[in-house]
N, C-alpha and C positions, 0 to 999 in steps of 0.2 A: 256874221258868223256864218261859214259855210256849212251846209248841210249836205251829209252824205249818209247812202243807206243802201239798201239791196234792191228796191223798187226801180220804178221808172225814174231816169233822172240821176241814178247813181253815177259817181265819177270812179269807183274803184278804188285801185290803189293809189292814183294821182288825187283824187278828191281827198282821202284819208291824210296824205301828206300834207296839202294844203288846209286842211282843218287842224292838224298837228301844229301847222306854222302860224296858222292865226291864232290858235290858243297859245302859242309860246309868246307872240306878239302881244296879246292881251294881257299875259302877265307880267312881261317886261315894261309893258305902257302903265300898268297897276301900281309895279314897284317904284318906277320913275316917277309916277305922280306922287307917290308917297314922300320921295326923298329930295326930289328936286326943289329948286328955288323957283321955277318957272312951270310948274305942272299942268297948266291948262295951254301952255303953248308948245309943248314939245310931242309931236306923235311920230313914231318910229315907221317907216315902211318895213312891209316883209322883207325885202332886200335888205335893208339896213339889219334887221334882228337876223337874219342868216349870216352876215358877215360878222356880227357881233359872237354868233353864236361858234362860227370857225374860229375866231380869234380866241376865244374863251378856251376850247379844245385845243388850241396851241398849233393849229394848221396855218403854215406859212403860205405865201403867195406862190412860192416855188412849189410846194406839195401840192396845192391846188391845181398848179397847171400840170404838173407830173401826173397827178390822178386823172385829170380830163384826157391829157394824151393817151394815158393806158386804157382810158374806157373809150376812146376813139378807136384803138387799134384791135381792143376785143370786140367792138361790135362791127369791125370792117368799114368803118365810116372814112369819107373823105375828108372832111371838116367837121368843127364842131357843130353847125346847125344840122348836118346829116347826122351826127351822133344823136342828137336831141330828138331828130324825127323818128330815128329807129327806136330809141327809149321810149318815147309816147306810142308808138304803135305796139311796142311789145308790154306796154303798161308797166315800165320800170320807173318811170316817173308821172 
C-alpha cells in the first residue's frame, strides 16, 4: 500500500491519487477473490482497474480521446507526453 502524508517523502496530490487507486485495486481484488472461480490466480493491475472504472462509468474510448485532446489544448501542450509533464509539474496528477 502506498503511504502518503504531509511530512518528508509526501507525494502530494499525485500520491493521494495513487493511494486511492491502490485502495480501489485492493477492493476489486477482494471482491473478485470472493466471487471468482480462480481467486488465487487473478490479480488486476492498476491500469486494468482504471480501465474497468472508466468502462463502469460509461466513458467510451472516443470520450477518453476527446478529454485527452481537450486537456492537451488547455495545458498548451504539443503532445500527450508534454501534457503529462505539465500536469505533473503543476501537481494535477
